[in-house]
C-alpha positions as CSV (number, residue, x, y, z in Angstrom):
1,M,0.1,-41.0,-44.1
2,G,1.2,-40.6,-47.8
3,K,2.4,-37.7,-49.7
4,R,0.8,-34.3,-49.4
5,Y,0.5,-31.6,-52.0
6,F,0.9,-28.0,-51.0
7,C,-0.6,-25.3,-53.3
8,D,1.3,-22.0,-53.0
9,Y,-1.5,-20.0,-54.6
10,C,-4.2,-21.2,-52.2
11,D,-1.9,-21.8,-49.2
12,R,-3.4,-25.2,-48.4
13,S,-2.4,-28.8,-48.6
14,F,-4.2,-32.1,-49.4
15,Q,-3.4,-35.7,-50.1
16,D,-1.5,-36.0,-53.3
17,N,-3.2,-38.3,-55.9
18,L,-4.3,-37.7,-59.4
19,H,-8.0,-37.2,-58.6
20,N,-7.4,-34.7,-55.8
21,R,-4.8,-32.7,-57.7
22,K,-7.0,-32.4,-60.8
23,K,-10.0,-31.5,-58.7
24,H,-8.0,-28.8,-56.9
25,L,-6.2,-27.3,-60.0
26,N,-9.5,-27.0,-61.9
27,G,-11.4,-25.6,-58.8
28,V,-12.8,-22.0,-58.8
29,Q,-10.9,-21.0,-55.6
30,H,-7.5,-22.2,-57.1
31,L,-8.1,-20.4,-60.4
32,R,-9.1,-17.2,-58.6
33,A,-6.1,-17.3,-56.3
34,K,-3.8,-18.0,-59.2
35,R,-5.2,-15.1,-61.2
36,V,-4.8,-12.7,-58.2
37,W,-1.2,-13.8,-57.8
38,Y,-0.3,-13.2,-61.5
39,D,-2.2,-9.9,-61.5
40,L,0.3,-8.6,-58.9
41,F,3.0,-8.7,-61.6
42,R,1.2,-7.1,-64.5
43,D,2.5,-3.9,-66.0
44,A,0.6,-0.6,-65.5
45,A,-0.2,-0.3,-69.2
46,A,-2.1,-3.7,-69.2
47,I,-4.0,-2.8,-66.1
48,L,-4.9,0.7,-67.5
49,Q,-6.2,-0.8,-70.8
50,E,-8.3,-3.4,-68.9
51,E,-9.8,-0.9,-66.5
52,Q,-10.7,1.6,-69.2
53,S,-12.5,-1.1,-71.1
54,K,-14.7,-1.9,-68.1
55,K,-17.8,0.1,-67.0
56,P,-17.7,1.6,-63.5
57,C,-19.2,-0.5,-60.7
58,R,-22.3,1.4,-59.4
59,K,-22.3,-0.4,-56.0
60,F,-18.6,0.4,-55.4
61,L,-19.1,4.0,-56.4
62,Q,-22.1,4.4,-54.1
63,T,-21.0,2.6,-51.0
64,G,-17.2,2.1,-51.4
65,Q,-17.6,-1.7,-51.2
66,C,-18.6,-4.4,-53.7
67,D,-19.8,-7.9,-52.7
68,F,-17.8,-9.4,-55.6
69,G,-14.5,-7.8,-54.7
70,S,-11.7,-8.6,-57.2
71,N,-14.0,-10.9,-59.0
72,C,-16.3,-8.1,-60.1
73,R,-16.6,-7.6,-63.8
74,F,-16.9,-3.8,-63.4
75,S,-14.1,-1.4,-62.6
76,H,-13.5,-0.3,-59.0
77,M,-11.2,2.5,-60.0
78,T,-12.2,6.2,-59.6
79,E,-11.3,8.9,-62.1
80,Q,-8.4,9.9,-59.9
81,D,-7.0,6.4,-59.8
82,L,-7.2,6.1,-63.6
83,E,-5.4,9.5,-64.0
84,K,-2.6,8.3,-61.6
85,L,-2.3,5.1,-63.5
86,S,-2.2,6.9,-66.9
87,A,0.5,9.2,-65.6
88,Q,2.5,6.2,-64.4
89,V,2.2,4.6,-67.8
90,Q,3.3,7.8,-69.5
91,G,6.3,8.1,-67.2
92,E,7.3,4.5,-67.9
93,Q,7.0,5.1,-71.6
94,R,9.1,8.2,-71.4
95,S,11.9,6.5,-69.4
96,K,11.8,3.6,-71.8
97,E,12.2,5.9,-74.8
98,L,15.1,7.7,-73.1
99,R,16.8,4.4,-72.4
100,Q,16.4,3.4,-76.1
101,E,17.9,6.7,-77.2
102,G,20.9,6.1,-75.0
103,A,20.3,8.9,-72.6
104,D,21.4,8.5,-69.0
105,V,18.3,8.0,-66.9
106,P,19.0,8.6,-63.3
107,L,18.0,5.6,-61.2
108,G,16.0,6.6,-58.2
109,T,17.4,6.5,-54.7
110,I,16.5,3.7,-52.3
111,E,14.4,6.2,-50.3
112,D,12.3,6.9,-53.4
113,W,11.8,3.2,-53.9
114,L,10.8,2.6,-50.3
115,E,8.4,5.5,-50.4
116,K,6.7,4.1,-53.5
117,R,6.6,0.6,-52.1
118,A,5.0,1.9,-48.8
119,K,2.3,3.8,-50.8
120,R,1.6,0.7,-53.0
121,L,1.3,-1.6,-49.9
122,S,-1.0,0.8,-48.1
123,A,-3.2,1.1,-51.2
124,A,-3.3,-2.7,-51.5
125,Q,-4.3,-3.0,-47.9
126,N,-7.1,-0.4,-48.3
127,N,-8.5,-2.4,-51.2
């Protein structure tokens, strides 16, 4: 049977040899899946900067869907989404400045964290 290689990004396995692994790691599907994975961990400031530099996607604004999905080169964020993201970035910057000044910043409660997590997961499922 031989060794098998399992790719965590793509959630698939294949026979492990140099040719197959190179072909998979340089493949479009793998590169997209890897980018999506790492995008989950980007900070809000980087996301905001990238989204503001893009033009809005006409198809997404008209119909609410885009055939290209996350691979679209245009922005799928509405004005309200950009405002929320901007507010989040400003809040993160304020709390960072307060920490640098040595002020005691109250850490949120577990209920606050769970509520934010639930909102983030529902937003991710809607997109």
